[in-house]
N, C-alpha and C positions, 0 to 999 in steps of 0.2 A: 860144273866145273868154276874154276874161279878165273876169269880173265884169258881163254883159251876159246879162239875159234878154230874149227876146222872144217874144208870142205873138199868133197871127192868130184873129182872131176875125171871119170874114166877110173884110170889105176893110179891117177896120181892126186897123193894128200897132201894139203897145203895147209899149214899151221899158221896162226896169227897170234900172237900175243904182245900186250903192250907193254912194255918196257920200263917204263914212266910210274907203273901202277904198284902198291905194297899191300898185303894183306895180314901184317903182322908179322910176329915172332912163329917160328915153327915151335913144333912139340917140343923139343930139342931145346929150344932158345938160342941155337948158335949162330940160326939163320934168319931171315926175312923172306917170305914167301912173295913170289911176283906174281907165279901162275900154276895152275895145278888143275890135273883132269879128277884130282882126289880120287885116284885108285885108278885101277886100269876100265878102258870104256871101249866098247864095240864101236866097229867102223860100219857106218850106214853101208848098206850095199854091197859089201865084204865078208860073210860069211865067218864066223870063228878068227877073224881079225882082231886084233884089240892094240889099244895104244895107252901106255902109264907115262903122264910128263911131268914134271916138275922142274919150274924154273926159280932159281933164288940168288939172293948174294950174302956175303958175309955179314954178321950184323955188326 
């Protein structure tokens, strides 16, 4: 994951992203990546539950 922190407390998932960071252009070159789970990832302690997150801005 890039710039994504996830915390599970019971049934509450909290996601933390630093919006001041950048990781360069997307593969299409149209946007700048700020954060990504880089695909779907499992949520600890919640079998079968996944998250996919992309945070970006226009170039």
